[in-house]
C-alpha positions in Angstrom: 44.2 -33.2 -1.6 42.5 -30.7 0.8 43.1 -28.0 -1.8 40.0 -29.4 -3.5 37.8 -29.2 -0.5 34.9 -26.8 -0.4 34.9 -24.0 2.3 32.2 -25.9 4.1 34.3 -29.0 4.3 37.3 -27.2 5.5 35.4 -25.6 8.3 33.7 -28.9 9.5 34.5 -30.6 12.8 32.9 -33.9 12.2 30.8 -35.8 14.8 33.0 -38.5 16.5 31.0 -41.8 17.1 31.6 -44.1 20.0 34.7 -46.3 19.5 33.9 -49.7 18.1 37.1 -51.7 18.8 37.7 -55.1 17.4 39.1 -56.7 20.5 37.8 -59.9 22.0 36.2 -60.2 25.4 35.5 -56.5 26.0 32.7 -55.3 28.3 31.5 -52.7 25.8 29.5 -50.0 27.7 30.4 -47.0 25.5 27.9 -46.8 22.6 24.4 -47.3 24.2 23.7 -50.4 22.3 21.0 -52.7 23.7 22.7 -55.6 25.4 19.9 -58.0 24.2 19.4 -59.3 20.7 16.5 -58.2 18.5 13.2 -59.9 18.1 13.4 -63.5 16.8 10.5 -62.4 14.5 12.8 -59.8 13.0 15.6 -62.2 12.4 13.1 -64.6 10.7 11.8 -61.7 8.6 15.3 -60.8 7.5 16.0 -64.4 6.4 12.8 -64.7 4.5 13.6 -61.4 2.6 16.9 -62.8 1.3 16.3 -64.1 -2.1 15.9 -63.2 -5.8 13.9 -59.9 -5.0 17.1 -58.3 -3.8 17.8 -57.4 -7.4 14.8 -55.1 -7.2 14.8 -51.7 -5.6 12.8 -51.5 -2.4 9.6 -49.4 -1.9 11.0 -45.8 -1.9 8.2 -44.9 0.4 8.4 -47.8 2.7 4.6 -47.8 3.1 4.4 -51.1 4.9 6.8 -49.7 7.6 5.0 -46.4 7.8 1.8 -48.2 8.4 3.4 -50.3 11.2 4.8 -47.3 12.9 1.4 -45.4 12.8 -0.4 -48.5 14.2 2.2 -48.6 17.1 0.9 -45.2 18.1 -2.7 -46.5 18.2 -5.2 -44.2 19.7 -2.9 -41.2 19.4 -4.2 -40.1 15.9 -1.1 -40.8 13.9 -1.7 -41.7 10.3 0.9 -43.2 7.8 0.9 -39.9 6.0 2.3 -38.4 9.3 5.3 -40.7 9.3 8.7 -40.3 7.7 11.4 -43.0 7.7 15.1 -42.8 7.1 18.4 -44.6 7.4 18.7 -44.3 11.1 17.6 -41.3 13.2 20.8 -39.5 12.4 19.7 -39.3 8.7 16.2 -38.3 9.7 17.7 -35.5 11.9 19.9 -34.4 9.1 16.9 -33.9 6.8 15.1 -32.1 9.6 17.9 -29.6 10.0 17.8 -28.8 6.3 14.0 -29.0 5.7 12.7 -27.4 8.9 15.4 -25.5 10.9 17.3 -23.5 8.3 15.9 -20.0 8.8 17.0 -16.5 9.5 17.0 -16.7 13.4 19.3 -19.1 15.2 17.9 -22.5 16.5 18.1 -23.4 20.1 19.4 -26.6 21.7 21.1 -27.3 25.1 24.8 -26.7 25.7 25.2 -30.3 26.9 23.4 -32.5 24.4 23.8 -34.8 21.3 27.0 -33.5 19.7 25.8 -34.1 16.2 23.4 -31.0 16.4 26.2 -28.4 16.0 27.8 -30.6 13.3 24.6 -30.4 11.3 24.4 -26.6 11.9 28.0 -26.1 10.5 27.4 -28.6 7.6 24.1 -26.6 6.5 25.3 -23.2 7.7 22.5 -22.8 10.3 23.0 -20.3 13.0 22.5 -21.7 16.5 22.6 -20.9 20.2 23.6 -23.3 22.8 21.2 -22.9 25.9 22.9 -23.7 29.1 21.3 -26.5 31.2 20.8 -25.6 34.8 23.2 -26.5 37.7 21.5 -29.9 38.0 21.9 -30.5 34.2 18.3 -30.1 33.6 16.5 -28.4 30.6 14.4 -25.4 31.6 11.3 -24.8 29.5 11.4 -21.0 30.1 14.8 -20.8 28.4 13.2 -21.8 25.1 10.4 -19.3 25.1 12.3 -16.7 23.2 12.4 -15.8 19.5 14.2 -18.6 17.5 14.4 -20.3 14.2 13.6 -23.8 15.7 14.3 -25.9 18.8 15.7 -29.3 19.0 16.6 -31.5 22.1 16.7 -35.1 23.0 14.3 -36.3 25.6 15.7 -37.8 27.7 18.7 -35.7 27.0 22.0 -37.2 25.9 24.5 -37.6 27.4 22.9 -36.6 30.7 20.0 -39.1 30.7 17.6 -36.5 32.3 14.0 -36.5 31.3 11.9 -33.3 30.8 8.3 -34.1 31.9 5.8 -33.9 29.1 3.9 -30.9 30.5 7.1 -29.0 30.2 7.7 -30.3 26.7 4.2 -29.1 25.9 5.0 -25.7 27.4 7.8 -25.3 24.9 5.8 -26.5 22.0 2.8 -24.3 22.8 5.0 -21.3 23.5 6.6 -21.5 20.0 3.7 -21.6 17.5 5.9 -20.1 14.7 8.8 -22.5 15.1 9.3 -26.2 14.7 10.1 -28.0 17.9 11.9 -31.3 17.4 12.0 -33.8 20.3 14.7 -36.4 19.7 13.3 -39.6 21.6 16.1 -42.0 20.8 15.9 -43.2 24.5 12.4 -42.6 25.6 11.4 -46.2 25.9 13.5 -46.7 28.8 11.3 -44.9 31.3 10.2 -41.6 29.6 6.9 -40.7 28.1 6.7 -40.0 24.4 5.6 -36.6 23.0 3.9 -38.5 20.2 0.5 -38.1 21.8 0.9 -34.2 21.4 1.4 -34.3 17.6 -2.3 -34.3 16.8 -2.7 -31.0 18.7 0.5 -29.2 17.6 1.3 -28.7 13.9 4.8 -27.4 14.8 5.9 -30.6 16.8 8.1 -33.2 15.3 9.0 -36.3 17.2 12.1 -38.3 16.0 12.5 -41.9 17.1 14.9 -44.8 16.4 14.8 -48.6 16.4 18.4 -48.9 17.3 18.1 -48.8 21.1 14.9 -50.3 22.5 14.4 -52.6 19.5 18.0 -53.7 19.3 18.4 -52.9 15.6 21.4 -50.5 15.7 23.0 -52.5 12.9 19.9 -52.2 10.6 19.7 -48.4 10.7 16.0 -47.4 10.9 14.8 -44.2 12.1 11.6 -42.3 11.7 9.7 -39.1 12.6 6.0 -38.4 13.3 4.4 -35.0 12.9 1.9 -32.9 10.9 1.6 -33.9 7.4 3.0 -30.6 6.2 6.2 -31.2 8.2 6.4 -34.7 6.8 6.1 -33.5 3.2 9.0 -31.1 3.7 11.2 -34.1 4.8 10.0 -36.2 1.8 11.0 -33.3 -0.5 14.5 -33.3 0.9 14.7 -37.1 1.0 13.7 -37.4 -2.6 16.3 -34.8 -3.6 19.0 -36.7 -1.8 18.3 -40.4 -1.8 15.0 -42.0 -2.9 15.8 -45.4 -1.4 17.2 -44.9 2.2 15.9 -48.1 3.5 16.6 -51.5 1.8 14.3 -54.4 1.7 16.0 -56.1 4.7 15.7 -53.0 6.9 11.9 -52.6 6.0 11.2 -56.2 6.7 13.1 -56.4 9.9 11.8 -53.2 11.3 8.1 -54.2 10.5 8.6 -57.4 12.3 10.3 -55.9 15.4 7.7 -53.3 15.8 5.1 -56.0 15.8 6.8 -58.1 18.4 5.5 -56.2 21.6 6.3 -59.1 23.9 10.0 -59.1 23.1 10.1 -55.2 23.2 8.6 -55.1 26.7 10.7 -57.9 28.1 14.0 -56.6 27.0 13.1 -53.0 27.8 12.2 -53.8 31.3 15.4 -55.9 31.7 17.4 -52.8 30.8 15.5 -50.6 33.3 16.0 -53.2 36.2 19.8 -53.5 35.4 20.0 -49.6 35.3 18.4 -49.3 38.7 20.8 -51.9 40.1 23.8 -50.2 38.5 22.8 -46.8 39.9 22.7 -48.2 43.4 26.1 -49.9 42.9 27.8 -46.8 41.6 26.3 -44.7 44.4 27.8 -47.1 47.0 31.1 -46.6 45.3 31.0 -42.8 45.8 29.6 -41.7 42.4 27.0 -39.1 41.9 24.6 -40.4 39.3 22.1 -38.1 37.5 18.6 -39.4 37.3 18.3 -41.3 34.1 15.4 -42.6 32.0 17.7 -43.7 29.2 19.8 -47.0 28.7 22.9 -45.4 30.1 23.7 -43.4 33.2 25.9 -40.2 33.7 28.2 -40.4 36.7 31.1 -38.7 38.3 33.1 -39.7 41.3 33.6 -37.5 44.2 37.3 -38.1 44.5 38.7 -39.5 41.3 39.3 -38.0 37.8 36.9 -39.3 35.1 39.6 -39.6 32.5 41.9 -41.6 34.8 38.9 -43.9 35.7 38.0 -44.5 32.0 41.6 -45.3 31.1 41.9 -47.7 34.1 38.7 -49.4 33.1 40.0 -49.8 29.5 43.2 -51.4 30.8 40.8 -54.0 32.4 38.8 -54.5 29.3 35.9 -52.3 30.1 34.9 -49.5 27.8 32.9 -46.4 28.9 32.5 -43.0 27.2 34.3 -40.0 28.5 33.4 -36.5 27.2 36.0 -33.7 27.5 33.6 -30.8 27.3 34.3 -28.4 30.1 31.1 -28.7 32.1 31.0 -32.5 32.1 34.6 -33.5 31.8 34.4 -35.3 35.2 31.5 -37.4 34.0 31.4 -40.8 32.5 28.6 -42.0 30.4 28.0 -45.7 31.0 25.7 -47.9 28.8 23.6 -50.3 30.7 24.6 -53.8 29.8 23.5 -57.3 31.0 23.6 -57.9 34.7 26.9 -59.8 34.1 28.4 -56.8 32.2 27.3 -54.4 34.9 28.8 -56.5 37.6 32.1 -56.7 35.6 32.2 -53.0 35.5 31.4 -52.7 39.2 34.2 -55.1 40.1 36.6 -53.2 37.9 35.7 -50.0 39.7 36.2 -51.5 43.1 39.6 -52.5 42.2 40.5 -49.1 40.7 39.0 -47.1 43.5 40.7 -49.2 46.3 
């Protein structure tokens, strides 16, 4: 049937998501999911939404959710009209690439980063340039102060977990007044500082967020962006030319409730951070080099063992981690931070493998 494919489809190399095996009793540390459940208030809101009204379309503008998101940035000058919502941050980013990053000049993003970025570029036929991280796998602001058609990078970066300090982010944004700078903050709540407070000062800045990680709602698919109203209008134009109803009633209700439960958010966020620091210490004691992380995962390589062999040996023991085969990082493993029990199971398996 491939003879019916378009040229664009033939040339695509699709993004490969983390494995979601259906095997029992796995220690699943390969997809950066939050090990703790969502807010009980979100679960209650989902149950309350199930009823006769599901026969009706949801609010296409998700106004209630936009108001909740804007309020969560209280004191930072974010209004509901500066908020865009979508079916996970991946859909939000897809609209961003088409609406704001498709220009004559190539866009810039790191050579080691979220692998969906080059997929979007090929899908929408956007020229791009991969900018090398430095030898310590850090983003250098000066590398992005060159002519470009736009800039996008995660902060903290994925899969490295390294965070670019906010003054350096601002340096990039201020140095590119004629380009849109997109900061993908999927993991920022685990120790980073959001660029959201810069939005009021820079009309070329767009900050993309998700409720999948820090709010434990990966299964609900809710993402959003905040930025100048002109940027948001561009995203709305694309969205309403693609799918006017990206978020269902359940997603809107659950997201609003989760955002409102600050106590649960703080408790689980801090638990992940504490587990991450303990895991880093355990890995270092086993001979791993672990990059500094402000995400809910760590990026580590062993001084004397092949990463692929370690990943396979862990899998044989029921522990899943992510191994990337890209040349610069093929000896690294990305390990999601689980519960303390899951992290200890990982460490015990590693001790057995390395001995």
